[in-house]
Every structure is written in C-alpha cells, then in structure tokens.
C-alpha positions in Angstrom: -29.4 42.9 -41.2 -30.9 46.1 -42.8 -28.9 45.9 -45.7 -30.0 42.6 -46.3 -33.6 43.4 -46.1 -33.1 46.1 -48.4 -31.6 44.3 -51.3 -34.4 41.3 -50.3 -37.2 44.0 -50.5 -35.9 45.9 -54.0 -35.7 42.8 -56.2 -34.0 39.5 -54.2 -30.9 38.2 -54.1 -27.8 39.4 -56.7 -25.7 36.4 -58.2 -22.8 37.5 -56.1 -23.2 38.4 -52.4 -21.8 41.4 -51.3 -19.6 42.4 -48.0 -23.2 43.7 -46.3 -24.8 40.3 -47.3 -21.9 38.1 -45.8 -22.0 40.6 -42.2 -26.0 39.7 -42.4 -25.7 36.1 -42.6 -23.0 35.9 -40.1 -25.3 37.7 -37.2 -27.9 35.3 -38.0 -25.2 32.8 -37.8 -23.6 33.9 -34.9 -26.9 34.5 -33.0 -28.0 30.5 -33.6 -24.1 29.3 -32.5 -25.0 31.5 -29.3 -27.8 29.6 -28.7 -25.8 25.9 -28.5 -23.1 27.7 -26.5 -25.8 28.4 -23.8 -26.6 24.9 -23.9 -23.6 23.2 -23.4 -23.1 26.1 -20.5 -26.7 25.1 -18.9 -25.8 21.4 -18.9 -22.5 22.1 -17.5 -24.0 24.3 -14.4 -22.3 26.8 -15.4 -25.5 29.3 -15.9 -29.0 29.2 -14.8 -32.2 29.3 -16.2 -32.5 32.8 -17.0 -29.8 32.7 -19.4 -31.6 30.1 -21.5 -35.1 32.7 -21.3 -33.0 35.4 -22.2 -31.5 33.5 -25.4 -34.9 32.2 -26.5 -36.5 36.0 -26.4 -33.6 37.3 -28.3 -33.6 34.3 -31.1 -37.3 35.1 -30.9 -36.8 39.2 -31.8 -34.0 38.5 -34.1 -36.5 36.3 -36.3 -39.4 39.0 -35.8 -37.0 41.8 -37.0 -35.6 39.7 -40.0 -39.2 38.6 -41.3 -40.3 41.9 -40.7 -37.7 43.4 -43.0 -37.9 41.1 -45.0 -41.6 40.9 -46.3 -43.5 39.3 -43.4 -45.2 36.4 -45.2 -43.2 36.6 -48.2 -39.8 36.7 -46.1 -37.3 33.6 -47.4 -36.6 34.0 -43.5 -39.6 32.6 -42.1 -38.0 29.2 -41.2 -36.0 31.5 -38.4 -39.2 31.0 -36.2 -39.1 27.3 -36.6 -35.1 27.1 -35.4 -36.3 29.7 -32.6 -38.4 27.0 -31.4 -35.4 23.8 -32.0 -33.2 25.7 -30.3 -35.6 26.8 -27.2 -36.2 22.9 -27.3 -32.6 22.2 -27.0 -31.9 24.7 -24.1 -35.5 23.9 -22.1 -36.6 20.8 -23.2 -40.7 20.4 -23.7 -41.2 23.5 -21.8 -39.0 25.4 -24.0 -40.5 24.5 -27.1 -43.7 25.6 -26.0 -42.7 29.0 -24.7 -40.6 29.2 -28.3 -43.9 28.1 -29.9 -45.8 30.5 -27.9 -43.5 33.2 -28.5 -42.8 32.5 -32.3 -46.5 32.1 -33.1 -47.2 35.6 -31.6 -44.6 37.6 -32.9 -45.4 35.9 -36.6 -48.8 36.8 -36.3 -47.6 40.6 -35.0 -45.3 41.0 -37.8 -48.0 39.8 -40.5 -50.5 42.3 -38.5 -48.0 45.4 -39.0 -48.0 44.6 -42.7 -51.4 43.8 -43.4 -52.3 47.6 -44.1 -49.8 47.2 -47.3 -51.5 43.8 -48.4 -54.0 44.0 -51.3 -57.5 42.6 -50.6 -57.1 40.0 -53.7 -53.9 38.6 -51.6 -55.8 37.8 -48.3 -56.8 34.4 -48.7 -53.4 33.6 -49.6 -52.2 35.6 -46.5 -54.1 33.2 -44.6 -53.5 30.1 -46.1 -49.5 30.9 -45.5 -50.6 31.7 -41.9 -52.0 29.0 -41.2 -49.2 26.7 -42.9 -46.9 28.7 -40.6 -48.5 27.9 -37.6 -48.8 24.3 -38.1 -45.6 23.8 -39.4 -44.6 25.8 -35.9 -46.6 23.8 -33.7 -45.3 20.2 -35.4 -42.2 21.8 -34.7 -42.8 22.3 -31.3 -44.2 18.9 -30.3 -41.1 17.0 -32.3 -38.6 19.1 -31.0 -39.9 18.9 -27.7 -40.0 15.6 -27.6 -36.4 14.8 -28.8 -35.3 17.4 -26.4 -36.9 15.7 -23.5 -35.6 12.2 -24.9 -32.2 14.0 -25.0 -32.4 15.3 -22.0 -33.4 12.1 -20.4 -30.6 10.2 -22.0 -28.1 12.9 -21.1 -29.0 12.6 -17.2 -28.6 8.7 -17.7 -25.4 9.7 -19.1 -24.4 11.5 -16.6 -25.1 9.1 -13.9 -23.4 6.1 -15.5 -20.6 8.7 -15.9 -20.6 9.3 -12.1 -21.3 5.8 -11.4 -18.3 4.8 -13.3 -16.1 7.3 -11.7 -16.9 6.4 -8.0 -16.6 3.0 -8.9 -13.3 3.8 -10.0 -12.4 5.7 -6.6 -13.2 2.6 -5.3 -11.3 0.0 -7.4 -8.5 2.5 -6.7 -8.8 2.6 -2.8 -8.8 -0.8 -2.7 -5.8 -1.1 -4.9 -4.0 1.2 -2.8 -5.2 -0.3 0.6 -4.4 -3.9 -0.1 -1.2 -5.2 1.9 -0.1 -7.6 -1.3 1.9 -5.9 -3.6 0.5 -5.5 -7.4 2.7 -5.1 -10.6 1.5 -5.0 -14.8 3.7 -5.3 -17.2 3.0 -5.1 -20.9 4.3 -8.3 -23.7 8.0 -6.7 -23.4 8.4 -6.8 -19.6 8.1 -2.7 -19.2 6.6 -2.4 -15.9 3.2 -0.2 -16.3 1.6 -0.2 -12.7 2.9 -0.8 -9.3 0.7 -0.6 -5.9 2.0 1.5 -2.5 2.2 -2.3 -1.2 4.9 -3.3 -4.1 6.8 -0.1 -3.5 7.0 -1.1 0.0 8.0 -4.5 -0.3 10.3 -4.3 -2.9 11.8 -0.4 -1.5 11.0 1.3 -4.9 9.3 4.3 -5.7 6.9 4.7 -8.8 8.7 7.1 -10.2 12.0 5.1 -10.8 10.0 2.2 -12.0 7.8 4.2 -14.8 11.8 5.3 -16.3 11.2 2.2 -18.6 11.9 -0.2 -15.8 11.6 -4.2 -17.0 10.1 -6.5 -14.8 13.0 -8.9 -14.7 14.8 -5.6 -12.9 12.4 -5.9 -9.9 11.3 -9.6 -9.6 13.9 -11.8 -11.9 12.3 -15.4 -13.0 8.5 -14.3 -12.7 8.0 -14.4 -16.0 9.2 -17.6 -16.1 6.9 -18.8 -13.6 3.8 -21.0 -14.4 1.0 -19.2 -14.6 -2.0 -19.1 -12.1 0.3 -21.4 -10.1 1.4 -20.2 -6.4 5.4 -19.8 -6.4 7.6 -18.9 -4.3 10.4 -16.5 -5.2 13.7 -14.6 -3.1 15.4 -11.5 -4.4 17.6 -9.2 -3.3 15.7 -5.5 -2.9 17.2 -1.9 -1.9 15.8 -3.8 1.8 17.7 -6.4 1.8 16.9 -10.2 0.4 13.5 -10.7 0.4 11.2 -14.2 -0.2 8.1 -13.6 -1.7 5.2 -15.7 -2.4 3.6 -14.8 -6.1 1.3 -15.7 -8.9 1.4 -14.5 -12.1 -2.0 -14.2 -14.1 -2.1 -13.0 -17.8 -3.9 -9.8 -18.7 -6.9 -9.8 -20.9 -6.1 -10.8 -24.5 -2.5 -11.3 -23.6 -1.5 -7.8 -23.6 0.7 -8.4 -20.2 1.0 -9.9 -16.7 -0.3 -9.4 -13.4 1.9 -10.4 -10.5 0.3 -10.4 -7.0 3.0 -10.9 -4.4 3.5 -10.9 -0.4 6.2 -10.7 1.7 7.3 -13.9 3.4 10.5 -13.3 4.7 9.4 -12.4 8.2 6.9 -15.9 8.2 10.0 -17.6 7.1 12.3 -16.5 9.7 9.6 -17.2 12.1 9.1 -20.8 10.7 12.5 -21.2 11.1 12.3 -20.1 14.8 9.9 -22.6 15.6 11.6 -25.7 13.6 14.6 -24.8 16.0 12.5 -24.5 19.1 10.8 -27.8 18.1 14.7 -29.2 17.4 16.1 -27.9 20.7 12.9 -29.4 22.7 13.2 -32.9 20.9 16.9 -32.4 21.4 16.4 -31.4 25.4 14.4 -34.2 25.8 16.2 -36.9 24.7 19.5 -35.6 26.1 17.8 -35.3 29.6 17.0 -39.2 29.5 20.3 -39.7 28.6 22.1 -37.4 31.5 19.5 -38.9 33.9 20.9 -42.4 33.0 24.1 -41.1 33.1 23.6 -39.5 36.8 22.7 -43.1 38.1 26.2 -45.1 37.5 28.4 -42.2 37.7 26.9 -41.9 41.4 28.1 -45.1 41.9 31.2 -44.6 40.3 31.7 -41.7 42.6 31.4 -43.7 45.3 33.9 -46.3 44.6 36.1 -43.8 43.5 35.8 -42.2 47.1 36.3 -45.4 48.9 39.6 -46.0 46.7 41.0 -42.4 47.8 40.3 -43.8 51.4 42.0 -47.2 51.0 44.8 -45.9 49.1 45.7 -43.0 51.4 49.7 -42.4 51.2 50.1 -45.0 48.6 51.0 -44.8 45.0 47.2 -45.5 44.0 46.0 -42.3 45.8 46.7 -39.8 42.6 44.6 -41.7 40.2 41.9 -42.3 43.0 41.9 -38.6 43.5 42.0 -38.2 39.6 38.7 -40.2 39.0 36.8 -38.4 41.8 37.9 -35.0 40.6 36.6 -35.8 37.1 34.1 -37.7 38.2 32.7 -34.6 40.2 33.4 -32.7 37.0 31.3 -34.9 34.8 28.2 -34.7 37.7 28.4 -30.9 37.3 27.9 -31.0 33.8 24.9 -33.5 33.9 23.7 -31.6 36.3 23.6 -28.5 34.7 22.3 -30.3 31.6 19.4 -31.4 33.4 18.8 -27.8 34.4 18.8 -26.8 31.0 16.5 -29.4 30.0 14.0 -28.8 32.7 14.5 -25.5 34.0 12.3 -24.1 37.0 9.8 -22.0 36.3 10.4 -18.1 36.6 9.0 -16.3 39.3 7.6 -13.3 37.2 7.5 -10.1 39.0 7.5 -6.7 37.7 11.3 -5.7 37.4 13.4 -2.7 36.9 15.6 -4.0 33.7 18.5 -1.4 34.0 18.5 -2.1 37.9 19.4 -6.1 37.3 21.9 -5.0 34.5 23.8 -2.5 36.6 23.8 -5.5 39.6 25.4 -8.2 36.9 28.1 -5.8 35.6 28.7 -5.1 39.0 29.5 -8.9 39.7 31.2 -9.0 36.6 33.6 -6.3 37.5 34.5 -8.7 40.6 35.3 -11.5 38.3 39.3 -11.9 37.1 38.4 -12.9 33.7 36.5 -9.7 33.2 39.5 -7.6 34.1 40.1 -4.6 31.6 36.9 -5.1 29.7 35.5 -2.1 29.1 31.2 -1.8 28.5 29.3 1.1 27.5 26.1 1.6 29.1 23.1 2.7 27.6 20.1 1.9 30.0 16.7 2.9 30.1 14.5 2.8 33.1 12.1 -0.1 32.4 10.4 -2.4 34.1 9.2 -6.1 32.9 7.6 -9.1 34.0 10.4 -11.5 34.5 12.4 -13.6 37.2 15.7 -11.0 38.1 17.7 -14.3 39.6 17.3 -16.1 35.8 17.5 -13.0 33.4 20.6 -11.8 35.5 22.1 -15.6 34.6 20.9 -14.9 30.8 23.1 -11.2 31.1 26.0 -13.3 32.6 26.0 -15.4 29.8 26.0 -13.2 27.3 28.5 -10.3 28.8 30.9 -13.6 29.5 30.8 -15.0 25.7 31.3 -11.0 24.4 34.4 -10.7 26.2 35.6 -13.7 25.2 34.9 -12.9 21.3 36.7 -9.6 21.7 39.8 -11.2 24.1 41.5 -11.6 20.7 41.3 -8.2 19.5 44.1 -7.1 21.7 42.5 -3.7 23.5 40.1 -2.6 20.3 37.6 -4.8 21.3 34.2 -3.0 22.6 31.3 -4.3 24.2 27.8 -2.5 24.6 24.6 -3.0 26.4 21.2 -1.5 25.9 17.6 -1.3 27.5 15.1 0.2 25.2 11.3 0.3 25.5 9.7 -1.6 22.3 6.0 -2.1 21.5 4.2 -4.2 24.1 7.9 -5.3 25.8 11.2 -4.6 26.6 14.3 -4.8 24.6 18.3 -5.9 25.9 20.9 -5.8 23.7 24.2 -7.3 23.9 26.6 -6.1 21.3 30.5 -6.9 20.6 32.6 -5.6 18.0 33.9 -9.1 16.9 31.3 -10.2 14.5 32.5 -13.6 14.1 29.5 -15.7 13.8 29.6 -17.6 10.6 26.2 -17.7 8.9 26.4 -21.2 9.0 26.7 -21.2 12.9 23.9 -18.4 13.5 21.4 -21.8 12.5 23.3 -23.7 15.8 24.5 -21.1 17.9 21.7 -21.9 20.6 22.1 -26.0 20.7 23.7 -28.1 23.4 26.9 -28.7 23.4 27.5 -26.5 20.3 30.4 -24.3 20.8 33.9 -22.4 18.8 35.2 -21.3 22.0 37.8 -23.3 23.2 37.4 -25.4 26.6 33.5 -24.1 26.3 30.8 -26.6 27.3 28.2 -25.1 24.9 25.8 -25.1 27.1 25.5 -21.2 28.4 23.8 -20.2 24.9 21.5 -22.8 25.2 20.4 -22.2 28.7 20.0 -18.5 28.2 17.5 -19.4 24.8 15.8 -21.8 27.5 15.3 -19.1 30.1 14.2 -16.5 27.4 11.3 -19.0 26.0 10.2 -19.9 29.5 9.5 -15.7 30.0 7.4 -16.0 26.6 10.4 -13.7 25.0 12.4 -13.9 22.3 15.9 -13.9 21.5 18.0 -13.3 17.8 21.4 -13.0 17.0 22.9 -10.9 14.2 26.7 -11.1 13.4 28.4 -9.6 10.6 32.5 -8.5 10.6 31.4 -5.1 9.3 28.7 -4.3 12.1 29.9 -6.9 15.2 27.5 -9.0 16.8 24.3 -8.3 18.7 22.4 -10.6 20.8 18.5 -9.1 20.9 16.1 -10.3 24.1 12.5 -9.4 24.0 10.7 -9.8 27.2 7.0 -9.0 28.2 6.3 -5.1 29.7 5.0 -5.0 33.1 
C-alpha cells in the first residue's frame, strides 16, 4: 500500500504495473472479499453482529489510509469510502448504511483536515467543492444502499421462511407416505422402479436396496402396466411371502414421465370372504338337510316299528334273519339321522372358564383306551391356558380331529406322527392338531367341512362338519393347512377367559 501511494504521489501510474502495484490492489480487493465473506457468515448465523462491526471499522480505516497516502481530495481512491458504505449496508442493512456513512464522512473530513496545511489558498474553493460533492455522494449511496440492503434482507427472510416451510411440508409428505398402509410404487417410462414406500416393501416382501438395483416394475407387479388407467383392478402375484391378492390402481405421473401404482393387500380379506361364503353355504345346506332329515325320521320310525313286529312274528322262521337285518339297518339309519339333526341344530354351548390343557389330557386318556387308537403316539406341547368354552363340546372336537389324524397316518406303516399343541394367541387360545400325512388335496380343502364329504373309507362325512359347527357356536374359528412337505394342521382358535 505504501509503494502504491508513493508511486501515485510521485507522478501517477506507469504504463505497466509492478509487482508492488499488484500487491497493493490485491490487499484492497482482499479486504472487500472479506466483507462479502463476513456478510455470508452473518446470514448463515455462524458469526454474530460483532464481526460485522469489526469489518466495517476495518474497511473505513483501510479507505482512510489509502486516500490519505494517495493525495487526499485528489486521490483516485476516494470511491473506496462509497464502497465501504455499500459493504456496511450489505452487512447490517439500513443501520449499517447509516453507520458506514457517518464513519466514512468523518474519516474523509479528518483526512482532508490533516492535509489542509499543505494546500494553497487558491485551491481551497476547489477543495470545498470536492468535499461537498464527496459527502453528498456518500449520503446518496448510504440512502440507496440502505434501502436496497433492507429490501434484500426482507427478501432473504421471506425466502428463508419459504424454504423452511417447503422443508417442513416435504417432511410431512414423507411421513404420510411412510405411514399409509397402502403400497406406493413409482416407475419411469421404461418401467424402472424409482420409489416404493415401507408398506410396499412389507406387502411384496422386498427391500428398497434390492429394488433400486435397476428392478423393473414387471418383476414386482407383472401385468400392472397393462391395466386400465384410473380403474380399480385386482391382481394375483407371487411374492417372497407367498401368493398375494392385490387391489391396485394405476395413475400416470405428470407429463407422462411414468406411473404411480397404489395397491393394498387383499389376501386376508379374500380369505375371510371365502370363509364367510363357506359358512353361508354350510348354513343353507344345513337348513335344507335338517328339514329333509326331519321328514325322513317320521317314516323311518314307522318302518322300524313294522320291522320289530316282523321279528316277533317270524321268530324261528326263515324270514327272521331278514327282519333282523331290516331292524338293524333301520337303527343305523336312525342314528345317522339323529347325528345329522344334532349337526344342523347343535345345542348351545355352556360357556365357562375352562383349562384347555386339562381337556386335552382327558381326551387323550379316553383315546388311549380306544382299541382303534392303539399304537398311535401323540406328542404333546400343552401350555397351561384358560378359555371360555363348553368342555364337553371341545372334547368332541378333539376326538374327531385326533381320530381323523390317526386314520390319515394309518397307511404310513409306523412312520406317521401326531402332535397336539395348546398355545396363547392375542385375545384367544389356540389348539393345533398336526399329522404328518399331508394328504389333503387343494380342492378338498374347500369342501372339507361340508356334510357327508369324506375321503375315508367307511366314514360318514359328519365329523368335521360337527367340529366346524361347534367351533363357530363358540365364536371361534377353525382353519386347515395341508401339504405333502409339512403335513396337515387343523387350527382351532377359541376366546380367552
């Protein structure tokens, strides 16, 4: 800076700037770069107002030094005072512009006062005019820069508020997308998946990381892109969690840049609907069958009475054997009709708090005394548990399920296994009867609880229908799962005590 002042005072600028000249201008430029840096730090909140005041004082002192060393009123650097005022306005708005103007004007007057003794009397009027012009320029710059700085500050504040609101809105939208139970998937025009929410991950059984490795929408939802836009559709797909029924709608994104697919898992709903249809079908069939059984019972009683009279009349005669056969078969048919009437109109259960594990043990004791159950080994996993049920009817359910399991494994030649489990589930008690046969065909599972449906030789087809009726009379549910790999499991859920 001293080198620059000496050269200016000794004869003005040379045609070429020396290294010292460039260094001096560099110092001045660095000073105002620091002013801008301080302004940015102040806006971001990393420094306080103290740093801004320090920078303003430094800029005023720097401008005063340069003007003093380069000739005072004749200095070509008097514009530095104006730059100082602008910098102060940038840092602190209107307040900074006022303080910068006061500082710059005071410094400029002090610089000229210090150089006044060296001025000739002829140059004083010119000097006075320069001072007035400079002070008016400083005042004008202070007013304009203060106004502009204030507007910039307000605009910056509004912009910051808008950015903050936009950030908060984006966070809320992201929370909504993460929280909704429906699956959301977006893909581009080529079918590459670009986004999926946590619900979609859970339904499809796949992670976002796996999808983002250039996964096509046709791999996740085959056929979804061929569905009619904006129309609700249903799609059955295979996932890592098994087959799922999805209800979905497809919507194009803006400017046809891709698709938004919204879907829900309807698998459980469809299972419940199928179960309700089965219950309704069984109820209708039960009502019709009960009426038919009631009508059969009356003529059957007359036929049995006549057969009984024939037995007495044909005692010792060749027809006695035929009359006895008619009587025996009539008794068997009457027992079948009576059992079906009980199935159609079972007695209401007497619900009490009952130890389920105790009922299971009593049922197993009865079966061990049954010759048809001899040699059958049953594994027990019984959790002490209470449930609201009719102990006698639950025992009837267990007898039917365990006898069916014994029949199913009878052809496995000693390799069959049966397991019964009692466990606690949310708001209820679970009874599972499992056998290793796994002999139920998928089409049989839909009809297994229908009356007279049986695959067992000599079976009446009323056992599982009775089980189904008893369980539903208790307000419970019964389901079956069967495959050659895992065996067959009947699951009965009762209300807890």
